[in-house]
C-alpha positions, 0 to 999 in steps of 0.5 A, spaced: 102 719 419 103 719 426 100 712 427 104 709 421 111 712 424 109 709 431 109 702 428 115 703 424 119 705 430 117 700 435 119 695 429 125 698 428 127 698 436 125 690 436 130 689 431 135 693 434 134 689 441 134 682 438 141 682 435 148 685 436 150 685 429 153 692 428 152 697 422 159 696 417 162 700 412 159 699 405 162 693 402 164 691 395 158 689 390 160 682 388 158 675 386 155 671 392 157 664 393 154 658 388 149 656 387 146 663 389 149 668 384 148 675 384 147 678 377 147 685 375 144 688 369 146 694 364 146 701 367 140 705 365 140 713 365 135 717 369 134 724 366 133 730 371 126 730 374 124 723 370 123 716 372 127 710 369 126 702 369 131 697 368 131 689 369 136 684 369 134 677 367 137 670 370 140 665 366 136 660 363 134 655 368 135 660 374 129 664 378 130 670 382 130 669 389 131 677 391 133 683 388 135 690 388 137 697 385 143 700 385 144 708 383 149 714 383 148 720 387 143 722 392 138 725 388 135 719 385 130 715 389 127 707 388 120 707 387 119 700 385 123 693 386 120 687 384 121 680 381 119 680 373 119 674 370 125 670 371 129 676 373 128 683 377 125 689 375 127 696 378 124 703 377 127 710 380 125 717 380 131 723 379 129 729 383 136 732 381 138 737 376 143 732 373 143 725 370 144 719 374 144 712 373 140 706 375 142 698 375 138 692 377 141 686 381 138 679 382 140 673 386 139 668 382 139 660 383 135 654 380 130 651 385 123 652 387 120 659 388 113 662 387 111 669 389 105 672 392 102 679 392 099 684 397 093 688 396 093 695 392 094 700 397 092 707 395 096 713 397 094 720 398 099 726 395 104 727 401 102 721 405 105 714 406 102 708 405 104 700 406 102 694 403 103 687 406 104 680 402 104 673 405 107 667 403 103 660 404 103 656 410 109 652 410 113 657 406 118 662 408 120 669 405 127 669 401 126 676 399 121 681 396 119 688 394 114 692 391 110 694 385 108 702 385 103 705 380 106 712 380 113 715 378 114 719 385 112 714 390 119 713 394 120 707 397 121 708 405 121 700 407 122 694 404 123 688 409 121 682 412 116 680 418 116 673 418 113 670 412 110 677 410 114 682 406 112 689 408 113 695 402 111 702 404 112 708 400 112 716 401 108 719 395 111 726 393 107 727 387 101 731 387 096 725 385 094 719 389 098 713 387 098 706 389 103 701 392 103 693 392 107 689 396 111 682 393 114 677 397 118 671 394 116 664 397 120 658 398 120 652 402 128 652 403 130 654 410 132 662 411 134 666 416 133 674 417 138 678 420 138 686 422 143 691 422 145 695 428 142 702 428 144 708 423 143 715 425 141 719 419 141 727 420 136 731 417 137 732 410 143 727 410 144 720 406 147 714 410 148 707 409 146 701 413 149 694 412 146 687 415 151 681 414 149 673 414 153 668 418 159 665 416 157 659 411 150 663 409 149 667 403 144 673 402 137 671 398 133 678 399 133 684 404 132 691 404 131 696 410 126 700 414 125 706 419 121 712 419 117 714 413 121 720 412 127 715 410 127 714 403 131 709 399 137 711 394 139 704 393 138 697 396 142 691 393 145 684 395 152 683 396 156 677 397 155 677 404 149 681 406 145 687 404 146 694 403 141 700 403 142 707 402 137 712 404 136 720 405 132 723 411 127 728 408 124 729 415 125 734 420 130 731 425 135 725 426 132 718 424 134 711 425 135 707 419 136 699 419 138 694 414 135 687 413 138 681 410 135 674 409 140 668 408 140 661 407 146 656 407 147 654 399 
């Protein structure tokens, strides 16, 4: 656990120092400029102490270049977010005593893309595990996510590292679980940007947002920080990417959002 945290914090510090982009208030959830369109699915109820799965298909002739999950409340946590067919699939677990909601969101467009999967990583109970998936040479990541085998594997990192996607989960179940990263790959040029650092107090929930540059649109994104910062939601906006996370650690932690952008 200590080794994982050191690597993550070093990466977060590097992202912070590489840009002056600041975290901003959560923007309106809306459609991106054409030809990339944010499509949002129907809302699914996540009942107390249970899991739910939902998806959003892209329109005929479109494919998902990235996607995410929107939820209500702070007691529901994203456990998986990944491309499914021509759309996007998401899973979440509700650890609260009241019903919550889950909605899938996909960035859809016509054009070439494929995806690659990382190794299945076994995650013992009470620990974190990280999987990486890498695009082929000559390709770049447009987005990514993870496949999880288990209902209480809360996502604590879903972000790019060059043409690699990094997926990390924290296992809150009493059994060993698995995680597998997924990266969406394309030959179209993309650029990734981080948010500024957002401090999340112990037991608190906060939001970070990373912005594309003027004239660009978001195709994928996510966030990162300490393994104890676990995602309540991660989703695209018309100009960037937003991640909301809860600090399940023992002290203040730093959250970053990441967005991958392209020029339509």
